[in-house]
N, C-alpha and C positions, 0 to 999 in steps of 0.2 A: 581316737585316731585323728591326727591333724589332716592328713591327705590320703585319699584313696583314688588310685588311677586304675580304671577297669577297661581292658580290651580296647585301648586306643589304637586306631588305624588311621593313617593319613597317606594320601597319594597326591603327587603333583603330575598332572597329565597321566601318562601310562606308567610312571615310576612310583611304585609303592615304597614309601620311606619308612613307615611304621606299620607293623602288622600285629595287632592284638597285644599291645604292651600293657602289662598290669604290674602294679607294685603299690606299696603303701609306705607312709612315713609317720611315725608316732612322735609325740612330744619328747624332745631330747634325743631324738634319733637322727642319724645322718646317713644318707644314701648317696653313693657315688654313681654317676652314669658314665660309663666308659665305652669306648668304641672308636673305630677308625673315622677319619674325616668322611662325611657323607653318610654316616650310619644313622643319622636322625636325632642326634643328641640335642642340638639347638632347637630343632622343630618340636621335639617333645617338651622342652622347657617353655617354649612360646605357647604351646597349647595349654599347659598347666597355668600359665599366667594370662590366659584368655586373649592373647594377641592373635592366635590362629584358632580356627575351629577344627575339630577332628571330623573325619568322615564317619567314623563309628566310635562307640565307646562313651564312657561317662567319667566325670571327675567329681568327687565329693570332698567337701571341706568341713571338718568337724562334724561329720555325720549327715550332712545335707548336700544336695546338688550345688556345686559351686556357682556363685553369682558374682557379678561385677562388684557388689558391695563388699564381698570377702577380700578383695584385693587391698583394702585398707589394712588388712592383717598379714599382708605378704610383702616382703622386700625382695626386689628383683634387680640383680646386677647383670645386665646383658653383655654378651661378648662384644657387640659393637657399642663402644662408648659414645655418649652424646651429651655434650655440655654447651651452654651458650658462652662463647668465648669472650664476649664483650662485658659480661656481667662479672661482678666481684664474687670471689669464692663463697664468702659467707652469705651474701645476698642470694646467690643461686641456690645454696643449700637450704636456706629458709624457704625459698619459693617452692622447691621440690618437696620439702617436708610438709608444707601446707597443702600441697596436692594430695597428700596421704591423709588429710583431715586434722593435722595438728594445728592448734591455735598458735599465732605468731610467737607469743611469749614462751610457750612450752617448747616450740620448735627451736627458738634461738638458745634457750637454756640447754636443751639436749645436745644441740649441735656444738655449742661452745665446749661442753663437757667432752665430746668426742674429739674436737680439734685439739684440746689440751691433752687428752689421753694419748693421741697418736703423735704428739709433739709438733703440731702444725698450726698452733694458735696464731703465729705471725702471718699466716697466709690469708687470714679472714678478709682483709681488705684488698688483696691482690686480684687483679683481673685474671680470669681463667686463662686468657691467652699467654700469660707470663708463667704459667705452671708447666712443668715438664710432664711427659706422659705418665710417669710414675706418680707425680703429685696429683694429677687429675684422677688417676685410678684410686688413690686414697680418698679423695673427695667423694667419688661416686660410691665407694664402699660405705663411707659415713652416712651418705644420704640413704643408702639401702637399709641400714640398721637403726637409724636414729629414732624412728617411730615405734621401736620395740615390736617388730612383727613376730607373729607366731611361727611363720614359715619364711625361711630365707632361701632364695633360689640364686645360685652363683654359677655363671657360665664363663668358664676359663678366667677365674679371678686373678690368677697369678701371672698371666702373660704380661710382659713388660716390667715385671718386678725383679730386682736383684735378690740375691739369696737372703739378705738381712730383712728386706721388706716383705718377702714371701713368708719368712718365719714369723714376722710380726702379725701378718694377716692370719696365718694358721693359728697362732695363739689366741687371737681375738675371736675367731670362729669357734675354736674349741671352748673358750669361756662361755660364749653364747649358748652353745650346745649344752654345756653343763648346767646352765641356768634354765634349760627346758625348751629352748628354741629348736624347732625342727629344721634340718638342713638338707637341701637337695643340691648336689654339686656335680657339675660337669667339668672335667679337667683332664689334661694330658700329663699333669704332674702326679705320677703314680705314688711317689713318696708322700705327698700331701693327702691323697685319697686314703692311703694306708693308715696315716696318722689320725685323720679326722673321722673316717667313716666306719660304720658298723657293718654295712652291707654294700654290695655293688650290683648294679644292673648293667650287663654287657649287651650292647646293641651291635648286631652284625647285619645291618641293612634290614633283613626281614625276619631275623631269628633272635629275639631277646632271650637272655638267660640271666638268672639271678644267683647270687652266691654270698658267702660270708667271708670277711677278711679277718 
């Protein structure tokens, strides 16, 4: 098992956002997290990625309690995109890949492969400030997957994409899943969730439920 989430509970002040949420994600498995705005989807993903700490509960990665060192095997695409606008696209991608522990030569090779694969090789030397929102989103997806993580966490990855680019991203995530990558996806795109995911976790503020699609 790649990821085991056990009885995660989180409150902000007097508001309980997550109440004993449990699920697991195996190799090559994809789980969709669904729910209305405010149901705790992003909070849950941030806890899995160790940005927030839970009030209760445990998270295990490959059978052991998750530690910061495990994040080198995780790719996280947050809902709030964040890029350094003055850096060139390729330079920034290499910088972020190296933060995941990739040597510069390996990072540049993997990233150029992804730039070519997604048809954006000509963007390599462009400043991020010249990229559209959709282009920046492609760049952040590349950075999320370039280090070949065992688990990919995607928070609303299709927002801002037109139908063609959304379909491209779905195909790439599907391919990674078939190669054995575990996927954890939060999205309002129900068609994408239905295409990609084997199971769903429905969050309704304090009452999570799971099901199969």
